[in-house]
N, C-alpha and C positions, 0 to 999 in steps of 0.2 A: 043437215036437221036428226036425218035418221041416223048420221054416230053420234053427238050430241044425246037424244037418245040409249043411246047406244051406251054411251059412255056413262049416264047416270044408273040407265037400269044396274049396270057393273057399281058400281060406288053402293050403292043403294043393298048388293047382294052382301058387296065386302059388309056394310058395315053391319047386318042380318044375323051375317053367319060365323062375325066373328069373335062374339064373346061363347056361339058354340064350339067352337073347336078350344079354345084357351077351357072353356073347363072340361069335357073329354080327351085333351090332355090332361089334365091336371086330376081325374079320378084315379088311375092307379098310383098314385103315392099317396103314402102314409104315413103320417105324423105320429112321431119321435121320440122316445125321454133326450136330454139330454147329459151326454156322458160325467161331464163337470158343471158345478155349478163358475159362471166368470168372476173374474176374480175384478173385473175392472169394475165393477158394481158394485164395494165397499165402500167404506164409510166416509161420507161425509164433511165429520168433522169442522177439521182443517179449513175446508173449502168455503165451507159456513162462519167459523174468528176471524176466515179475511176475507169477507164479505164483508162481513158487517165491520170491521179494522176499515175496508175503503171506504162506506157508505162510510160512517163519523168522521172521517181525515175528507172526503167530499164536503157536510157540514161544514167542519168546520173553517177550510179554506173560506165559503160561498157567502158562509154568515163573520167572517171577520170588518171589522172594521175597522176600514181607514181612512183614522183623525190623523195624521198628517197632512200638515196644512204647508199650504204650500210658497217658496221661497219668495215668488214675487210677488206686493203687492196690488 
């Protein structure tokens, strides 16, 4: 019974102390501006055109009326 209470107390202390420790560790850091703009966030015009084309093709295939008559009657 004592071991269970001791374990519970240690877990509770850890849960309470973890955010405080994390906050004090990041207090010494300061934000700095990025040296250059990332090239990954460029224009997405080509991606937009490709998405619209894919959507149009999907709609075309999904709404295509299959009017072929079966061979066997």
